Each structure stands twice: as C-alpha cells, then as structure tokens.
N, C-alpha and C positions, 0 to 999 in steps of 0.2 A: 504493500500500500504506500509506503514511503517513496519507493521508486516511481510508482504511478503518479504520485503527487508532484514529484520533481518534473516528470515528463509533461504533466499538465501545466505547471507553472511556466516552463519554457515555451510551451505552445501558446499560452495566453500572453506572456511577456517575453518577447523574443529579444533578449539582451545577452550579449556574449563578450562584453568588454571587461575581461577579468583583471586587467591592469597589473599583471605580474612584472616587476622590475627590481633590479638590485638596490636601487635607492628609492625610498619613499614608495615601496610597493603597496598597492591597494589591498592585497590579500597576502596571507602568510606564504612565503616561498617554500616552506616546509613540505607542503603537499607535492609540489613538483619534484623536489629533490628526493623525497622518499620513494616516489615511483621510479625515478631514475636509478636509485640504488638497487631496487628490486629487479629491474630489468638487467642491470649489469651482473647481479648475482646469478640470474638465470643463465646467462651465457658464460659466466666464469666457471661454474661448477658443472662440468659435463656429465658427471655421474647421476645427477638428479634429473636430467632432461629426458622427458618422455611425454607421450601424448596426454596421459593422465595428469602429470605434473604441470603441463602447459595449461590445462584447464584450471588448475589450482592458482597458477600465477595470474591468469587472466581474471579470475574471480577476485584475487587480492588487489590487482590494479583497479578492478571495477569498484571495490569499496572506496579506494582513495579518490577515484574520479567522481563518484557520487558525492563524496565529502566536499570536493571542489565546487561542484555544481550547487550544492546546498549553501555553502558559505558565500558564494557569489550572489545568490539571490537574496540572502539575508542582508548582506552589505547593501545591495541595490535597494531593498525595501527601506532600510534606514535612511538612505540618501533621498528617496522619493517622498517619504512621509515625515510629518512633524513628530517630535518626541511625545506630544500629547496624544496623538492618534495611536502610536505604538503602545503607549502606556495603557490606554483603554483596551486595546486588543489583548495585551498581556493579562489585564485584570479579568477579561472575559474568559481567556484560556484557563487561568487558574481557578476560576469559579466553576467552569464546566468540569475541570479535572476533579475539583472537590466534590461536586455533585455525584460524579461517577464513583468516586472513592467512598463517599458516605452511603451511596446506594448499595455498594458491595457489602459494607458493614451492616447495613439494615437487613439485607438478605440473610446474613449469618445470624443476626440477632433473632430474626423470625424463625429461622431453621432450628436454632438451638434452644429457643424459648428462654433466653437469659439476656439481661440488659448488658452484661459485660462478658462477652465470649472469651476475653483474654484470661479469664479465670475458670472457664468452663472445661471440665475434664471429661465430660461424657463423649460418646462416640469414639472411644479409644484415643482421646486427646487429639482429635482431628484438627481442632482449632487451638485452643489454649495458647501457649507461647507462640505458636505459628500462625495465629490469626492474621497478623500483619502481612503474611505472604500472599493473602488473597486481596489485599488492597493495592491494585495495580494501576488504577487511575486511567487517564485518557490514552496513554500509550499502549495499554494492554500488554506491556512488557513485564519485566520483573518488578516486584515491589521496591527494590533498590533504586530502579530508575525513577519511580514515582517519588521516592524519598529525596533523591538528589535534586530533582527539578523543583520540589517545594522548598528545599533548603536554599536554592538560588533565589526563589521567590521571597523568602524571609529577608534575605540581604537586600534585595532590590527595593521591596516595599518599605523596609526600615529607613532607607535613605530618603525615600519619597514621603515618609511620615504617614503612611496609610495604615492605621492601626488595625482596621477590620481585615485587610488582606494579609497583614503580618500574622495575625492570630489564626486566620483561616489556613494559610500555608503551614504554619507551625503545627496546627492540629492534625492536618492530613499527614504531615511528616511523622508525627508521633504515632499515628494509627498504623503506619507501615511497619513499625517495630524495628527499624534499621538502626542498630546500635552504632555501626560504623559511621553512618551519615550523621547521627546525633553528635558523635564525638568530634568529627571534622567541623561541623557547624558551630559547636561550642568554641573551638579554637578561633574560627573566623569572627564570631560574635565578641569574644574577648578582645581581639584586635580592634574591632570597631569601638568597643566600650572604652578602651584605653586611649586610642589615638584619634578617632574621628567621629565623635558623637557629642551632642549637647545633653542637657539635663533630661529633656523629654525623651530623646532616643535611648539614653541610659535606662530610663524607667521602662521603656518598651522591651529592652534587652533583658532586664531583670524579670519581667513578666514571662518572657519566653523561657528563661531558666526555671522559673517557678512551675510552668506548665510541664516541663520535662521532669522535674522532681515529682510532681503529682502523678504523672503517668507511670514513672518507674516505681513509685512507692505504693500507689493505690490501684491503678488500672491494670498494670502488668508487673507485679512485684517479683515474679519469677525471673524477670530480665536482670535483676540485680545479681542473682546467683550466676546467671549465664555469663554476664559481663565479667564478673570476678573470676570465674573458671577460665574463660577465654584469655583474659589478660595474664593470668597465672601460667597458663600453658604456653602462651606466646612468648612470655619473658623467661620461660623455663624455670619459674619458681617452684613448680611442681610438675612432675611428669607421670600422670596416671598411666597404668599399664594398658588401660583401655578407655578411649573417650566415651563418656556417658551421655545418655539422652538428657538434655537439659530441661529445666523448668519444673523439676519435682524436688520437694524439700526433704521429705523424710524417706527412710529406707523402705518403709511399707508401700510408699507410693511409686517407687522406682520400678521400671520395667525389668523383667528378668534378663533381657538381652544386654543390659548395661551393667549387670552384676557379676561378680566372681562366684565361684561355687560356694565359698564360705558365706558370702553375703546372701545368696539365695536361701541357704539353710536358716540364716538369721531372720530373713523376711518371712519364711514359712512359719517359724516359731512365733514371731510377733503377730502375724495375722491370726494364727490359731488362738493365741492368748486374747487378742482383741475380740475375736468372734465369740469365744467362751464367755468373756466378761459381758459382752453385749447381750448374749442369750440369757444369762442369769439376771441381768438388769431388767430385761424385758419381762421375764417371768415374774420377777419380784414386783415390778410396777403393775403388771396385769392383775396379780393377786390382790395387791393393795387397792387398786382402783375398783376391782369387782366387789370387794367386801365393804368399802367405805363410800366410794363415789361411783355407783353403778352407771351413772349417766355419762361419765367421761370415757372417751375412747383414745387409744394411742395409735397415731398414724405411722406406718412404717416409713423410715427415712432411707434415702439412698446410701449405700455403703461405698464410699469412694475408694475403699481398698479392694473392691470387687474387680473382676477382670475387665468389665465393660468400661471402667474408668482408668485403665492402664493403657499406656501408649502401645499402639499396634502398627508396626511398619508394614505396609503392603508393598510387595515387590511389583514394580511397574514393568511394562513391556520393555521399556528402555533399559531398566536395570537387568532384566533377564538377558537381553542382548549383550550387555556389558559383561555379565557373569560368564556367558558362553564364550565371549571373545577372550576373557582372561584364561579360561580353560584351554582354548585352542592356541594361545600365544604365551603360555606360561614361561617358556624359556627366555622370553624378552621382557618379562614383567616381574622384576625381582620383588617389588613391594606388594602389588595386588595379588600375586600368586602365592605368597607366603602367608599361610593362615596364622603362623605364630608371630608374625612381625607386628609390633606396635610402635609407631613413631614417637619420638620425643617431642617433636615440634608440629605445629599445624601445617597443612598442605602448602600454604602460602610461603612459609619460611623454607620448607623442603624444596619448593620450586626454585627459589632464588639460589639455594645451595647447588641444585642440579645445573642451573645455568652457569654458575661460576666454575664448577668443576669441568663441565663440557668445554667451555671456551678456553679454560686454562690448558686443556689437553689439545686444543685446536687453535693455536694463536693466530693463524691467518684468518679464520672465521671470526675471531674476536674483533677484528677490524672491519670486515665486510659483512658479517652476519652469515647465517646459514641459508638465507633465502626465504622468500614468502612461503608460509605454510609448512615450514620444515621443523619448527621447534616450539613456538609459543604464539598462537594467534587464534582468533575465532575461525578463520578459514582452515586452519590445521585441524581443529576439532570437527568442523563441518565435513571436510573431505574424508575423514576417517569412516564415515558412513554408519556411525553408531547412533545417530539421532540426537547427539549431544547439543549441537548448535544449529539444528535445522536439518532438513533433508539434503540428500546428495544423490546423484545418479549412481546406483549400485554397481554398474559395470565399469565405472571410472573412479572407484575409491582409490585414495592415495594416502599412504602413511609412511613418512620418512622414519628411519630407524632411530634417529636422534630424538624425534618427538615421541615415538613409541616407548622407548626405554627411559624416558624422563617425565615430561609433563603429563603425557597420557597415562602413564603408569600411576603417577600420583593422583590424578583425577579419578581413575578407576578404583584405586584403593579406598578412597573415601566415599565416592558416589555410587558404588555398587553395593554398599552396605545400607543399613537402616537409615532413615532420613534424619536421625539425630546427628549424623556425620555431615549432612548436606548443608554446609555453612559457607559463607563468603570467605571466612578465614581459612578454609580448606581448599578453596578453588585456586588453582595456579594462575588464573588470568590476571594480567597486569599490563598496562600500556608500557611502563618502563621495561618490564621483562620482554615484551614483544619487540620493542625497538632495539634493545641491546642484543637479544638472541638472534633475531631474524635480519636485522639491518646493521648490527655491529656497533662498535664505538663511533664509527662515522655517522651512522644513522641517528644514534642518540645525541651526538654533537649537533647534527642538523636540527633536531627537535629543540634542543636548548637554545640555539642561536636564532633559528628562523621560525619557531613557533612561540615558545615562551618569550624569547627575546623580542619578537614582533610586538607583543603587548607590553612587556617590561619597558621597552623604549619609550612608551607613551605613558609611563607611570605618573608623571606630574599632572597629566590631564585626567586621571582617573579618580573616582570617588568610591562608589560601591564596586568598581572593577578590581580594586585592591583586595578586599576580602574574598571576592570571587576567584581571583588568582590563587589565593591561599587554599580555597576549597578545591579547585580543579587539580592542583598539585597533589592534594591528599587523595582525591577520588581516583586519580590515575593509578594508584597502587592496587585497585580492587577489581578491575575488569578491562576488557578490550574495547574501550569506549569509542575509539575512532571507527570501529567496524559496526557500530550500532545506530548511528545517525539519530541520536536523541539528546543525550546530555551535552555533548560537545557542541552541537548545533545551537542549543539554547544558550550555552555559555558564550559562544561567539556573538550571538544576537545581542546579549546584554553588554558585551564589551564594545561593540560598534555603537550601540545606543548611548552608552556612557560617554564615548568620545565625541559624539555629535552634540550631546547636551553641553559638554564642556566647551566645545567650539562656539555654540550659540551664546553661551554665557559670556565668553570672552569678547564676542562681537558686540554684545549689548552693553 
C-alpha cells in the first residue's frame, strides 16, 4: 500500500527535481551513496553473484529508491504548503491514529469483559502484559512503530504548546507498552526540560512523566518487573539459565515452560496447599452460613492459579516452519540447534558480538561490507523464505552462509520458542548493524556524514528537531527502519518542517 501511495503521488504531482548536490544538497546524499556501495559490493564479490542473489540486490536497491522517492515528496510538500497547513494535517493524522488505537483497545476490553486488559490473565494470558502488541495504530505495522510515531508527536506538539495533542500522543504511546520507546522518549524529554523549555513546557513534560509512572504502577505494573529483568540481563547483572515469561509475580502464577524442574515441584506443592486451604475455607464458610445466615450464598471466584489463567504459547505456522528449518540446517545453526544452550546476553547484544567477530575475521569486508542481504537486513530475513519479514518467491530463496550462521541463527533461537522470548531486545535488527555489516565502515561513515551530518549541519536552525535527532539515534538501535518507510519518513517530514519554520521566523 505504501508503494501504491508513492506511485499515486507521483502520478498526481509529477515532480522529479531531487536536487542532489555536494554543496547545499536539497536531500541527504546518503541514499545515493549507499546504493552505490551496494552495487559495487555486488560486482566485487563474485562468489555471491547468482540469479537469486541478483533479485535480493534489486529488492535492496528498491527499498532505498522508494526511500528517495518518499523523502523527495515530503520535502516538496513542505516547500509547497505553509507550516500551519502541515500542522493541521499532522494533528488530523495523529487523531485518526489515536482513534484506530483506542478502537483496538475497546475491542479487547469488550472481548475480555474487563476495563483494564493489561491486568487480565484469562484466556491463557493472551493479552495481559502483551496487550500493547495489539495497539498498532494507523500503520497496521508493529506496535513499536505506533509507539515511535507518537513519541515524535509528543516532541512536536510540546514545542507547539498543544496540550491536548501532547497528552493524546502520550496516551497512545503508553497503550502500546513499548518500554524501549518510553525510555528513549524520556531521554529526549529530559533534554528539552533542561535546555529548551519554559515554565509551561516544563509543566507539560512533568505531566507526561506522571502519566508514564501511573501507567507503569497502576495500569500495567507487571512492566516494572519486565523492565528490571531486561535491564539486569542486558547489563549482565544476572544471567538466568533460562529466560522466563515475563509479567507474572509469584511462582504459583508462572508458566511451567519458564520453570526449572525444582521450581515446578515447588509450584505443584504451593498450588496443592492453596487448593486444600481454599477447600477447607469454603466448607467452613458454607457450614457457618447455613447454620446462622441461611439467606447468604457464597459465589465461586475464579482461581487465577488454574490452568486457564496461565500463559499458553501457541506454536504458529511461522514458528513450525522455523523449527523445521532448524532441524534441516542444524549443522549451520550452533545456537538454535543446541537444546542445552542458554545465552548470557539478549539477542541484540549477541548480534553485535557476531558482527564484530565476523568482520574481524574478514577485514576486507569490514571496509566494504558483505553486500545487500548477506548479513543483517530486512531483505536478508525476507529472502530466507521463512515468512519472517514478509513473503518471498519460494523458488528464489536466498540465504548467505554469513547470515545463516549468525543473525538468522540468533533470531531462530529466540523466535522459534514460546512468545515470552519474542522481544525487541532479542531481535538482531538494527540500522547500525545493517550499515556496518552489509555496507562496511565506508557505509557507516557515509551514514554519519551524509545523513546525520545533513541534519546536524542545520542544528542552529532546529528546535524540536534536536530532541528528534536524539530519538532517531536511539531508535536506530532496534530495527531496520530504513526498509520500512514509516518512522524515518515521519522523522524527515518533521525535520524539513522545522527548518522551514525557522526560515520563516528569520525572514519575519
């Protein structure tokens, strides 16, 4: 649909003045250079050249070309329209997004019959701590995408002093339950609080922090334990032998799949004692009420220790395909094929270690990269034909050994297991990893100079663009955003808009 939208825009607004130049370039030269590096890598490494890999490279180039087409039209729109018109358009966009997000939450509330599904443990904890995963918003992408977009909205509307839109975006962001985005936004808001806010804006920021505390403490308190365990594991303060399903406080409530043999025995004993005590209490209460207050009746209560309230991970068709793939390729998958292996670090950290070790053994590729789709990118996962990042022609599947034995192995280890392992912190995806691994030090340098540098060179003219830069630098650690045409496009729109606002203010 995004591709169709871009085609339609160019059909309606036939404008192709991209304005790429070395001095005062209209658009970031990064996009052109990164395509050039990918093409050079294709001809440089003869061993990877094949018809199937040619399709992968063309797909990778296609992602970058679409990004160029999108950023050009965004820049052109900012040039054509006044900031007021764009501001109204953005407000409508975020209101529609909020309506769709709240509708998704309302459906869950009706379905579960509870006002707060973030505490609802029924249906095998289908929602509970994972309720936010269903709040995808207008993009119908992942909830993380929805979270990041609304975090951008909080920063933008804070600068424009639109309290209603600030709290609307903040509320939707919190509903997604994206702890990563919450943390990055807090850093950006602290920057604004200290360096570029007046008394009124500081008050609005404090209200945002208050909303976050209320959500974590009252709406979804299990997130506190999740964040604590994730940080502990990430910083290697503790290394549990087996990652557990998060969101459950006591041993009695924890699913058997997350417990050791000894812990399962303890759980059985505790549940037995609880059930015995509950039975005796019921019998005693029943006798007491019958003899003294015959008109009173005791209504049975749900037993949250019962199996229907425990997490139940259902193996999806995609996970079945992944498991079968692990069995068939066990010789190339040291992590995911080893049932006794339990990593000390989250998948994100493991992926960075893999990238470092691989490039250290292949110093030439450390400079030029392994090539598009050969190590760490959305197109690499897509071309594997496992349904991880979308569909692919089955007769043209392509998996490079470097990708197979490193990032794909890491992904399969965590994401072929129960969904308690399916976390952003375990996903190897990262813009920085993609650039360093597939485009080398040269590609990463191009990114620093001709993408981040493009906006940093205009830093004196930016207001809300500064905290947005802080946010995008943090967000780039957690997915292949350039290949999704969502977060990066909105970021670029905000940056161009901020520059135009600054220009008009200087002229006036």
